[in-house]
C-alpha positions as CSV (number, residue, x, y, z in Angstrom):
1,M,-2.0,36.1,35.3
2,F,1.3,34.3,34.6
3,V,1.6,33.0,38.2
4,F,-2.1,31.8,38.1
5,L,-1.6,29.9,34.9
6,T,1.6,28.4,36.3
7,V,-0.3,27.1,39.3
8,V,-3.1,25.7,37.0
9,Q,-0.4,24.0,34.9
10,A,1.1,22.3,38.0
11,L,-2.4,21.1,39.1
12,V,-3.1,19.8,35.6
13,A,0.2,18.0,35.5
14,A,-0.4,16.4,38.9
15,A,-3.9,15.3,37.8
16,L,-2.5,13.9,34.6
17,V,0.0,11.8,36.5
18,G,-2.6,10.6,38.9
19,V,-5.0,9.6,36.1
20,I,-2.3,7.8,34.2
21,L,-1.2,5.8,37.3
22,M,-4.8,4.7,38.1
23,Q,-5.3,3.2,34.7
24,K,-5.2,-0.6,34.3
25,S,-2.1,-2.0,32.8
26,E,-2.7,-3.6,29.4
27,G,0.6,-5.2,28.9
28,G,2.9,-7.4,30.8
29,G,5.2,-4.6,31.9
30,L,7.3,-5.3,35.0
31,G,6.0,-8.8,35.2
32,T,2.5,-7.9,36.1
33,G,-0.2,-9.8,34.2
34,G,-2.6,-6.9,33.7
35,G,-3.9,-6.3,37.1
36,N,-6.7,-7.6,39.2
37,P,-10.1,-7.6,37.3
38,S,-12.0,-7.0,40.5
39,G,-10.2,-3.7,41.1
40,L,-11.6,-0.1,41.3
41,M,-11.4,0.6,37.6
42,S,-12.4,-2.8,36.1
43,A,-15.7,-1.8,34.4
44,R,-15.6,-0.8,30.7
45,G,-17.2,2.5,31.5
46,A,-14.6,3.4,34.0
47,A,-11.9,2.6,31.5
48,D,-13.5,4.8,28.9
49,F,-13.8,7.6,31.5
50,M,-10.1,7.3,32.4
51,T,-9.1,7.3,28.7
52,R,-11.2,10.5,28.1
53,A,-9.9,12.1,31.2
54,T,-6.3,11.4,30.1
55,S,-6.9,12.8,26.7
56,V,-8.6,16.0,28.1
57,L,-5.8,16.6,30.6
58,A,-3.1,16.0,28.1
59,V,-4.6,18.5,25.6
60,L,-5.1,21.0,28.4
61,F,-1.4,20.5,29.5
62,V,-0.1,21.1,26.0
63,V,-2.3,24.2,25.5
64,L,-1.3,25.7,28.8
65,S,2.4,25.0,28.0
66,I,2.1,26.9,24.7
67,V,0.3,29.8,26.4
68,L,2.8,30.1,29.2
69,A,5.7,30.0,26.7
70,A,4.2,32.8,24.7
71,M,3.5,34.8,27.8
72,A,7.1,34.3,29.0
73,V,8.5,35.6,25.8
74,D,6.4,38.7,25.9
75,T,7.1,39.6,29.5
76,N,10.9,38.9,29.4
77,S,11.8,40.4,26.0
78,A,13.5,43.8,26.8
79,G,14.7,46.1,24.1
80,D,17.5,47.6,26.2
81,I,20.8,45.8,26.8
82,D,22.2,46.0,30.3
83,T,25.8,47.2,30.1
84,S,26.4,47.6,33.8
85,L,28.7,44.6,33.8
86,E,30.7,45.6,30.7
87,R,34.4,45.2,31.1
88,N,36.9,48.1,30.5
89,T,38.3,48.0,27.0
90,A,41.7,49.4,28.1
91,P,43.9,46.6,29.6
92,A,45.3,47.5,33.0
93,A,49.1,47.6,33.4
94,S,50.2,44.5,35.2
95,P,53.6,43.6,36.5
96,A,55.7,41.2,34.5
97,P,55.1,37.6,35.5
98,A,57.7,36.1,37.7
99,D,59.9,33.4,36.2
100,P,59.1,30.1,38.1
101,L,62.4,28.6,37.2
102,A,64.5,31.4,38.6
103,G,63.9,30.5,42.3
104,S,64.7,33.4,44.6
105,A,66.7,35.2,41.9
106,G,63.5,36.8,40.6
107,Q,62.8,38.6,43.8
108,G,65.6,41.2,43.6
109,D,68.5,39.0,45.0
110,E,71.2,38.5,42.5
111,P,72.7,35.0,42.4
112,A,76.4,34.7,43.4
113,P,78.8,34.2,40.5
114,A,79.7,30.6,39.9
115,G,83.4,30.9,40.9
116,D,82.7,32.6,44.3
117,A,81.7,30.3,47.1
118,P,80.4,31.7,50.4
119,A,82.8,31.8,53.3
120,N,80.8,29.5,55.5
121,D,80.1,26.8,52.9
122,P,81.2,23.5,54.3
123,L,81.1,21.8,50.9
124,S,83.4,24.1,49.1
125,G,86.4,23.5,51.4
126,S,87.5,27.1,51.3
127,G,85.4,28.3,54.2
128,A,86.8,30.0,57.3
129,Q,87.8,27.4,59.9
């Protein structure tokens, strides 16, 4: 029933758009002076029909919207809450975050003391030659 009413709602909406677009322009919107008087919907009776058709389709659209909204609330309201995606309440033990400023010292290598220079360091001047 819900799918059927949704299809009817779409058809009413398309008909409403079509009826509105077929009506004669009364104002000077977009630079048009009101349209050609010898057009398809130029007679007063045709204008009355288009006005009535627009009113009927608009009322039908609003009523269908309210009915569909009420049906959607009834079909989708569930009393049970799904807890299948609930997170664990106990935090998992995680390793301590690495210090980004420590460089390679945080990976188990201890830095050399400041006074000891490596034997092959060309900048220190005390390397093996």
